[in-house]
N, C-alpha and C positions, 0 to 999 in steps of 0.2 A: 125264110122259113115260116111255116104256118103257125098259128096259135096252138093247134093240136100237137105239132112237133115240139114246141117249147114246153108245153104242159107235160107231155110224156117224157121229155128229156130230163125233167127235174128229178125223176125217180131212178136215174141210172147210177150204178155203182162206179167207182173209179175205173175198174177193169172194163166195164161196159163202155165208159166214155173213151178210154184208150182204144178199144176195139173199133168203136164208131169212127173216131178220128182217123185211124189207120185205113178203115174201109173207104171213107170219104176221100182220103188222099190218093187211094188207088182205085177209085170208082171205075167200073167197067172191066176190071181185071179180076179173074178168079184167083184168090189167095189160098194157098195150101195151108192145111191145119198146122203142119210143122213150122212153116214160116211165121204164122200168126203166134204160135207158141214162143218162138224166138223173140219176136217183137214185143209181145206183152210181158213175158216173164224173163227175158234174157237167158232162156234155157238153151240146151242143145237141141231142142225140138223133139226129143225122144220121150215117149210115154205121156205126153200131156195133151194129145189130140182130143181126148174125150173132154178134158177140162175146157178147152177152147170151144168145142162144139156146144157144151152147156152154156157158156157165156154168150155164144152167138144165138142160140135158141131163145135165151132169156131176153137178149136185146131185140130179137125179132118180135117176141111177144109184147114187150113194152112199147115198141114203136109201131105196132101193127095198125093202129088208128091213124098215125101221123104220116106214114110212108105210103106211097102208091102201091097197090096190090102187086105182088111179085117183084118188088124192087130189091128185096134182101133175100137172096136165094142161098139155101144151105143144101149142100150135096155131099156125097161121099168124098169127092176130091177136095172140097174146100168150100169157101163162101164167096159170094159175089154181091156187091152192092151196085145197082144199076138204076139210076133215075136221072131225070132232067132237072135242071135248076128251075 
């Protein structure tokens, strides 16, 4: 990991860390909002999609300097983390 990534990662919340960890573990796969909601909050996946989207957008903003451009993709269907080591 680069110095930029380490510096940016210091400002992550617990939820953002959990989201990033799950995205790294599933790198290259598009994860649905409801599945992320279940993973992050152990909920039934209903009604928390917007909460997950906000967490993903904040994560994207915080790591924008450290991650290669376009490596964290947020879409209507879900979120994808795709970058090379």
